[in-house]
N, C-alpha and C positions, 0 to 999 in steps of 0.2 A: 214232886220236885221238878219235873220239866217245865211246869207252868211258872215256877218261881224263877227259873233261869231265863225264860223269855221276858218276864217282868223286869228283871234286873237289866237285861239287854236294852229294853225300851227306855228305862230310866237313864242308863249310860248314854244312849244315843241322843236323848233329849238334852242331857247336860253338855255333851259335846257340841251339839247344835247351838245351844245358848252361848257357850264359850266362843265358838267361831263367829257368831253374830256380834258378840260384844267386841271381839278383836277387830272385826271389819269396821264397826261403827267408830271405834277409837282411831283407826287408821284414816278413815274418811274425814273425821273431825280434825285431825292433825294436818292432813293435806289441805283441806279447805281453810283452815285457820292460818296456816303459814305459807304454803306453797302457792295457793291461788292468788293472794294479793301480790306476791313477788312476780308471778307470771303476768298478771295484768299490768303491773307497773313496767315490766320489760317490754311487753307488746306495745303499750302506748308510747314508750320512749323511742321505739324503733320504727313504728308505723308513720308514714307520712300522710298528711291530710286528715289527721284525726282531730275531731272537734270534741271538746269537753266543756260542758256547761255546768257551772256551779251557781246556785242561787240560794238566797236566804234572806231573812229579815234582819235589819240592823236599826238601831235607834239613832237619834241625832248625834250623840256624842261619838258613837262608833263611826258614823259617816264623816264626822268632822276630822277624825284622825287620818282618814284616807284622803290624801290630797294629790295634786298632780305630781309632786316630787316623789311620793311613794309609788305612784303608777309608773313613773320613769325608772325607778329602782327595780321594780318588778319586771319591767321589760328588759333591763340590762341583765338581770339574773336569768331570764329565759334563754339568753344566748341566741343561738341560731334559729330557735323555734319562733314561728309567727304567733304573736299573742295579741289579742284585742280585748280591751276592757270596756264593758258597757256598764254605765252607772245610771240608775234611776232612783230619784227620791220623790216620794209622794207626800 
């Protein structure tokens, strides 16, 4: 009987370890999914002199939609932040 008690104790310890690991993984996933983007957005909005580069492919019809008036509207929306638009069509 003493061997069975030790065996049960090991099984209980393994189950508790698995439960704690699952709870930590869930908490970490929640923080990285919700809190991290919010913190990054806050840091970027508060920091001065931060550069963000966004690049991607566009086709001719998408490029035609973006004209100088749209660029000026984007600059007005940026408010006090310095914004530069670079456009390259190949």
